[in-house]
N, C-alpha and C positions, 0 to 999 in steps of 0.2 A: 504493500499499500504506499509506504513511504517513497519508493522509488517511483512509482506512478504519479505522486503529488510533486516530487522533486522535478520531473520532467514536464509537468502540466502545460506551463505557458509556452515553452519552447515546442512542445508537441502540437499545441493549438496553432502556433505559428506556421509550423510545417504542413498541417493540414490545410491550412489557408492557402499558402503558396503553391502547394503541390497542384492545385487546380488551375493555377494562373501561370505556370511556366511550363516548358518542355519538360519531357522525361529525361533528356540528356542532361539539361541544365540542373535539374533536381538531384540526378544521381551523381553528377561530377562535383557539384558545388555544395549541396545542403545535406545529403544523406550522411557524409563522413564526419559532420560536427556532432560533437558529444557535450552533454551538460556536465560539467565539473561540480560546480556548486550553485545554490540558488536560495534566495531568501525573498521577504517581501519588498527589500531594498535594492537588491542587486542580484546579478546572474553572472557566472563565468562559464564561458564555452571553450572547449578544446577543439582546435581545428589542425588540419594536417600540415598546413604551411601557411606562410604570411599572405600567399596569393588568394586563398580561400577566404581569409579575414577580410582582405581589401575588397574582394568581389562582394560579400555579403554587405559590407557597409556602404558601397558604392551603389548597390542595385537596390537594397531593401531596408534602408534606414527608416524611411517613413512608415513602412508596414511594421517594422519591429517595434516602433514606438507605441503602436496600438495593442501590442501583446506583453512586452517585456517591461520592468520596472523602470522609472525615470528618475532623475535627479531632480532637486529643486528648482534648477534653472531650465528644465525641460529637455536635457540632454539625457541620452540612454544611460542607465545604470549598468553598462555592460562592459566586460573585460574579457580579454582572450588570453589563452596559453597556447603554445604550440606543442603539438604532440612530441614527444621524445622519440626519435627514430631507433627502431630495433636493431640492435648489433647483431650482425650475422655471427652464429655460433661457429667456432672452430670445428671444421669437419675433417674427420681423418679420410685419408685417401681411400676411395671405394676399391674393393677387392676386385681383381680381374674376372671378366666373365669367363666362363667355360671355353668359350671361342671368341678371342679379343678381336678376330678379324670381322666380326658383326658389330662392332661398335660404331655407333653413327656419329658423324662429324656434324655437331649442331652448334648454332651461333649462340652463345652464352647470353646474348642481350635479347633474344627472341623467346620469351616466355609468356604464359598466360597473365600474370601480375603486372606486366609491362605493356600490355596491350590495352589502349584506351577504347572503352566500349561506348557505343552510341546507338541512336535507332537504326542507322544503315548497316551496322555490323553485328548488332545484338543476336539475330538468329544464327549467322554464321559461326559466331564464336561459341555459342550453345552447342550447335552441332560438333564443332571441333572438341569441345570439352567431353561431349558425350561419347565420342570416338575414343579420346585419350583415356577415359575411365573404363570403357568397356570395349577394348579393341577386339575386332572381328565379330562383335554381336550387335553393335547399334546401328549404323549406317556404313554399308560397305559395297562398293566403294564410296568414299565421299569425295565428290568433285567440287572444288571451290573455283570460281571464276569472277574475274574483275579487272578493271583497268590497272595500269602501271602504278606502283607505289602505294597501294591502298592497304597492304598488309598480308597478302596471300601467303608469302614466305614466311613472314613472322608467325602466322597460325600454324604453318606446317611444322616449323621447327618447334613450336610450343607444343603440339602434340607429341613430338619425339621426346622432348624434355619431360613431360609428364608420364608417358609410359616408361621411360628409361628409370625414373625416380620410383614409380609405384609398381612397376612390373619388370624388375631387373632381370628376371630369366629370359624375357622376351628378346629375340634377336631383330634389330632394327637396322634399317638402312634408309638414309635421307640423301637424295641424289637429284641433280638437274637432268633433264632430258637429254641435253648436250653432253653431259658426262656419261649417261648411260650409252649413248651412241659411240663416244670415244672408247669407253670400255668394250663394247662389242667389236669395234674394229681392231683394237689391240689383241683381243683373244683370237679373231680370226686370223690375224697376221702370225700369230704364235701357235695356231693350230691347237688351241686349248679351249674351244668353244664350249665343250662338255663341262669343263671346270667352272666356268662362268654361269651356266645353266644350273648346275648344282648349288653354286653359291646363293642366286637369287631365288631359286625355288625351295630353299631351306630356311627362308626369312619368315618371321612372324608378322613383321610390320614393314611395308614399303611405302615411302614417302616420296612422290615425285613432283618436282617442280617445273613449270613452263612446258607442258605437254605439247603446246602448239609447235615446239621445234621439231616433232616427230612428222609434221606434214610434209607430204612429197617425198618421203623416204620410205618407200614401200617394204624393202627387205628389213630395214629396222623396225618398222611398224609391226611386221608379222611376228618378229622374236619377242617385241614387248608384249604384244597380244596373247603370245603363248605363255609367257611368264605370268602376265596377268590372270588368265584362265586358271593356270595351276595353283597360284596362290589363292584365289577366290574359291576354288573347288575344296581347298582344305580350311576354309573359313579364316583365312589370314587377312589381316587388315591391309587395305590400299587406300591411300589418300593422294589425289591429284590435284594440281593447280594449273590454271590456265588464264589467258587474257579474253577467252571467248567461251561460251557454253558449247558442249560436245556438238549440238547440232550445226553450229557454225564454222566448225573445224574442217579442214579438207583431209579427213581421214576416212578409211574404209567403213562401210556400213556396219561391218563386224565390229570394229573397233569402237564406234560410236555408240552401238547398242550396249557394248560391254560396260562403258563409262557411264551410261544412264541407268544402269541397273540399280544403283543405290540411290543417294541423295545428290542433287545437283544444287548447289547454293551459291547465291550471287553476293558479292562483296561490294557495296556502293561506296560513294563518295561520303566521307563524315559531315555532318551538318555543321552549322557555324558553332554553336556551343561546344561540341566534341573536338572541333579544330582548335578552339581556344584552350580546352583541356590539355589536348596534345602539345600545344605550344608551351604552356605553363610546365608541363610535366619534363619537356626537353630542356626548358630553360632552367628549371631547378636541378636537373642532373649537370648542367653546365656551371652551376653556381651563379647563374644570372638572374637578377631580380627584374622581372619582366612586369611592367605596370598593366593593369587590367585593359585600360583604355588602348595601350599599344598592341596588346595581345588581339583584342577585337579588330583593331585596324588592320594588322597582318592577316588575321584569318578571313577578312572580308574580301582581300585582295589576292590571296593564294586559295585556289579551291580545285586544283587539279588533282594532287595526290599528297600523301603523307610525307613522302621523302622531300618533297619541296618545303614543307614546313620545317623539318629538321635541317635542312639545308639553310633556310632563312635564319633559324637560330644560331646556327654555326657561324655564319656570316656576320650577324648582328654581334654576337658576342666578341669575335675578333676585332671588328671595327671599334666598338665602344671601348673595350680594354686597351687596345693599341693607341687610339686616339684620346683617351681619356674623356669620353663624352657620356652625358647623361641619356637615357633611353627615352626618347620623346618620338611623337608621331612624324615629325619632320626628320628626324635621325633615321628612323626606320623606312621612310619613303625614300630618302636619298640613297640609303644603303642597299635597299632591296628593290629599287624601281625596276630593274631588269626582270625580276621574278614576278612582278605584279601582272595580273590580268586586267588590262584596262578595255572596257567594252566601247567599240567604236559607236557614234550616235547613228543609228538607222533611222528610217522614216518613222517618226513616233506621232500618233494622233492623241487628240484630246480625249476620244473614246477609249484608247488604250490606257491612258492614265487613269481615267475614271474606274474602269474595269478593275485595273491592279488595285487601286487604293481602296475600292469598295470591298474587294475580296479580302485584302489584309486586315480591314477594320470591321468586318462583317456588318456592312451597311449597305443600301441599295444605290445604284447609280442614280436614280431618281432623286434620292434624298440629297446626293452631292450637288445636283442641278437645282435643288429646291431652295427654300428660304428659312428653313427651321434654324434656330439659333441655338439649339441645345448642344452641349459639350460633346455629346456623342457623335453629332453630325457635323458641328462647326469646325472642329479641329481636323477631321479627315478632309472636309472640303478645302480647308486652307492648305493642307499638304498637298492635295491634288494641284491646287493652283500653283503652289511652289515648284512642283515637279514639272507641270506644263511650261511654265516661264523658263525652267532649266533645260529643258529638252526640245522644245519645239521653236523653230526659227520662224515665228510669225509675230505680227505686231500684237501688243498687249491687248488692245481693243478687240481684235478678233479672237484670241484666246479667251478674253474675259466673257464675250459673248455666248461662248460655247458652254459657260457655266450658267445657264439659265437666263441669260441677258445681263449678267453682272457687268459693272463698269471697269474701265482699266485701273481706277484708283483703288477699287476694292481688291483687286488682283495684286496690285503692288503692294497694298497694305498686308494681304496675307502672305505674301513672299517674304516682307521684312520680319514679320512676326515669327514665322517658322525658322527663318535664318537665324533669328535671335535665340530661339528655343533650342536649336541644334547645338548650339555652343555650349549649354549646360546640362542637357538632358541626354544622357548616354543611351537609354533605353530608346527614346524616340529616334535619335540618330541611327541605331541600328534598323528600326522599322522602316524608316525611310530609305535607307541604303537597301533594304530587302525588296520594297517597292520599285526602286529604281532599276535594279537588277532584274526583276520580273518583266518591267517595261521594255528595257533594251535587250533582253534575251530573244 
């Protein structure tokens, strides 16, 4: 009962916010927070790092005041402590396996705890963990596909690490398709192909990266397919990654059918909040204190793949340390401009702006063209006017007339008001950026 009472006001705040933010935002920034102490006059929270503390205060200060204790001057009676990192225990060297030739060469940095989860990769990570916990019995084969740098190789190695730790007797091999082809060529040259067949068909777990490199290599494809079938028939686990789903690969029908036997899972691009969490995680590993505002700025401009996010942190770390610079949006833009994706202005219409803003704020297009002055309608209308002026190369009078016959002075007033709000309201700035990307897409 005491524990329930102790966490009551924080739990109420979490219940309120969970309905008003994305699942990724809640999981990455709020779920890890713990209540250390609480009284009628003050509360202390434990956060994983300083970035989480800054994020909470930057984005939820007003909401927190409705739930947590306040000082006499109206400020939050809230303090934070940073969680003490758990020191890794000294681990004695693991005894060699019965046959050390089956030891997989896995990247030490690619583990499940280091994989940042979000809505776009939640399902794939769950499937990968299911395979790692019960190899040969869950999804077999597991086929993971997605674009470059989204984490396919990370998950592949994470499966290997988990199996190696929890099922040490199993024989694992993690290999790229190119390495498999080279291995096959070498054994053909040495007339030892039977030795290679015995090796691969005695595995318990085969992890294969970038199967697309098997395209247009019929002889190699046939040998891989034979190995694949031999392992599957023995209930041995196979996991394959590719940049495309099986149906889009230029492989034989036989090979495509084999890969579609189990589970085909798509790995998508992380959403904005997940990209911010990845940036903060990478920055923390580098000892870089990345302000929240800068993290969002970078995440908004880099949305192709996760490797680019890591590259951005590496470049920003080097530049700021060597040049002794503070990390600001201006420094980030100057340092990372080559990596940023700037959308060229296409032909944008007022109708397109209205539809995008209406969808984002859950109002009707007719409301934005109407005369209602309620806050729920007035602010989205002003944002639509702001975006129309920014993106459409027409006279103010013509643009304004598209908003139900408004005057150009009304449009100019809306533009100035929104521009002023964007300077101080981080949440609004992100929403406007989102609407702008949808319009220009």
